[in-house]
C-alpha positions as CSV (number, residue, x, y, z in Angstrom):
1,R,5.1,-56.6,-18.9
2,S,7.6,-54.2,-17.6
3,R,10.8,-55.4,-15.8
4,L,9.5,-53.9,-12.5
5,G,6.1,-55.6,-13.1
6,I,7.8,-59.0,-13.5
7,I,9.9,-58.4,-10.3
8,Y,6.7,-57.5,-8.5
9,Q,5.0,-60.6,-9.7
10,I,7.9,-62.9,-8.6
11,L,8.0,-61.3,-5.2
12,W,4.2,-61.5,-4.9
13,I,4.3,-65.2,-5.7
14,C,7.0,-65.9,-3.2
15,R,5.5,-63.6,-0.4
16,N,4.2,-66.2,2.0
17,N,5.8,-69.6,1.3
18,D,8.9,-71.2,-0.1
19,I,8.1,-71.9,-3.7
20,S,10.1,-74.1,-6.1
21,Q,11.9,-72.9,-9.1
22,T,9.5,-74.8,-11.4
23,Q,6.4,-73.5,-9.7
24,L,7.7,-70.0,-9.8
25,M,8.6,-70.3,-13.5
26,Y,5.0,-71.4,-14.4
27,K,3.2,-69.0,-12.1
28,A,5.2,-66.0,-13.4
29,N,4.9,-67.3,-17.0
30,L,8.7,-67.0,-17.6
31,S,11.1,-69.2,-19.4
32,Y,13.8,-71.0,-17.4
33,F,16.5,-68.6,-18.7
34,Q,14.4,-65.5,-17.9
35,L,13.6,-66.8,-14.4
36,K,17.3,-67.5,-13.7
37,K,18.2,-63.9,-14.7
38,Y,15.6,-62.4,-12.4
39,I,16.4,-64.8,-9.5
40,T,20.1,-63.9,-9.7
41,T,19.3,-60.2,-9.5
42,L,16.7,-60.6,-6.7
43,V,18.9,-62.8,-4.5
44,A,21.8,-60.3,-5.0
45,K,19.5,-57.4,-4.0
46,K,18.3,-59.4,-1.0
47,L,14.7,-59.2,-2.2
48,I,14.3,-63.0,-2.1
49,R,16.1,-65.8,-0.2
50,E,17.1,-69.0,-1.8
51,S,16.9,-72.3,0.1
52,I,18.3,-75.6,-1.0
53,Y,16.8,-78.9,0.4
54,D,17.6,-82.3,-1.1
55,G,19.1,-80.6,-4.1
56,R,16.0,-78.6,-4.8
57,K,16.0,-74.8,-4.8
58,S,13.1,-72.8,-3.4
59,Y,12.5,-69.1,-2.9
60,I,10.7,-66.8,-0.5
61,S,10.4,-63.0,-0.4
62,T,12.5,-61.3,2.3
63,P,11.2,-58.4,4.4
64,R,12.9,-56.1,1.9
65,G,11.1,-57.9,-0.9
66,R,7.8,-57.4,0.9
67,Q,8.7,-53.7,1.3
68,F,9.1,-53.6,-2.5
69,I,5.7,-55.2,-3.0
70,D,4.1,-52.5,-0.8
71,A,6.0,-49.6,-2.5
72,F,5.2,-50.9,-6.0
73,R,1.5,-51.3,-5.1
74,D,1.4,-47.8,-3.7
75,L,3.0,-46.4,-6.7
76,T,0.7,-48.1,-9.2
77,Q,-2.3,-46.9,-7.2
78,L,-1.0,-43.4,-7.2
79,L,-0.6,-43.6,-11.0
80,G,-4.0,-45.2,-11.4
81,N,-2.6,-48.5,-12.8
82,T,-3.3,-51.8,-11.1
83,M,-0.6,-54.4,-11.6
84,H,-2.1,-57.2,-9.4
């Protein structure tokens, strides 16, 4: 998978609901250390929002993150490659 493909997948998984770090790790098929690296980048770029409740972190795509999902999907369709 490409880096952009992984970012797309993370944003897609988080698009509708807050999702826990553990759920995201398993659904995106990433190690904990890989996930932490991507989360740090995506939060800094304001593509996902981090929430902490009772000491547990969860994530949801921001409007900017959903814009990335749409742009990535449009680009892969233009290139004839489906990533979802």
